[in-house]
C-alpha positions in Angstrom: 5.8 -29.0 -13.0 2.4 -30.2 -14.2 1.4 -31.3 -10.7 1.5 -27.6 -9.5 -1.5 -25.4 -9.4 -1.2 -21.8 -10.6 -0.5 -19.1 -8.1 -3.7 -18.5 -6.0 -3.1 -14.7 -6.1 -2.0 -13.8 -9.6 -2.9 -17.0 -11.6 0.6 -17.4 -13.1 2.6 -20.6 -13.2 4.9 -21.0 -10.1 8.6 -21.5 -10.0 9.7 -24.9 -8.9 13.2 -25.3 -7.5 13.2 -29.1 -8.4 15.0 -30.0 -5.3 14.6 -33.9 -5.0 14.8 -33.8 -1.2 12.8 -30.8 -0.2 11.0 -29.5 -3.2 9.9 -25.9 -2.8 7.7 -23.6 -4.9 7.4 -19.8 -5.2 5.7 -17.2 -7.4 8.1 -14.8 -9.1 5.5 -12.4 -10.4 6.5 -8.9 -9.4 3.9 -7.4 -7.1 2.2 -10.7 -6.3 1.4 -11.5 -2.7 3.3 -14.8 -3.0 6.4 -13.2 -4.6 9.5 -14.5 -2.8 7.7 -16.8 -0.5 9.0 -20.4 -0.7 6.7 -23.1 0.4 6.3 -26.9 0.0 4.4 -28.4 -2.9 1.6 -29.8 -0.7 1.1 -26.4 0.9 1.3 -24.6 -2.5 -1.4 -26.9 -3.9 -3.7 -26.5 -0.9 -6.7 -24.2 -1.5 -9.3 -23.1 1.0 -12.7 -24.6 0.3 -14.7 -22.2 -1.7 -11.7 -19.9 -2.3 -12.2 -17.0 -4.8 -10.4 -17.6 -8.0 -8.4 -15.1 -10.1 -11.1 -15.2 -12.7 -13.8 -14.5 -10.1 -11.8 -11.5 -8.8 -11.5 -10.1 -12.4 -15.2 -10.5 -12.9 -15.9 -8.7 -9.6 -13.5 -5.9 -10.6 -15.3 -5.5 -13.9 -18.6 -5.3 -12.1 -17.3 -2.7 -9.6 -15.9 -0.7 -12.5 -19.2 -0.8 -14.3 -20.9 0.3 -11.0 -18.6 3.3 -10.8 -19.7 4.2 -14.4 -23.4 3.8 -13.3 -24.0 0.7 -15.4 -25.8 -2.5 -14.4 -25.5 -5.6 -16.6 -27.3 -8.9 -16.6 -25.6 -12.3 -16.4 -25.3 -12.3 -20.2 -23.3 -9.1 -20.2 -26.1 -6.9 -21.6 -26.6 -3.4 -20.2 -29.8 -3.5 -18.2 -30.0 0.1 -16.9 -28.0 3.1 -15.9 -28.0 4.1 -12.3 -26.5 6.8 -10.1 -24.5 5.0 -7.5 -24.6 6.3 -4.0 -21.5 8.1 -2.6 -20.8 5.3 -0.1 -21.0 2.7 -3.0 -18.5 4.7 -5.0 -16.1 5.0 -2.0 -16.4 1.3 -1.2 -15.8 0.2 -4.8 -12.8 2.5 -5.2 -11.3 1.0 -2.0 -11.8 -2.6 -3.2 -10.4 -1.8 -6.7 -7.3 -0.1 -5.3 -6.7 -3.0 -2.9 -6.7 -5.5 -5.8 -4.2 -3.9 -8.1 -2.3 -7.2 -8.5 -5.3 -8.6 -10.5 -5.1 -6.2 -13.4 
């Protein structure tokens, strides 16, 4: 199973059916977008050029959460300033965060 990349949506290790003729892979993480979908190994390991990683999504979620709290951090993670986010920024951040619940 070492030749398989982690799930592109949840980052967990995939399930390999180990069929020698037509090897298929799926994610069995409850709530994951790939849960229950069985695809070939080459398809599983294919990633879009420049695709967002699970770690990047978690970083974005943390940044949005900080924005909702009115905090702005520099690249080193140090609090730079406190701000009052606009109403539209708050609404947009909440929509994005709610849509990405599988990345908790």
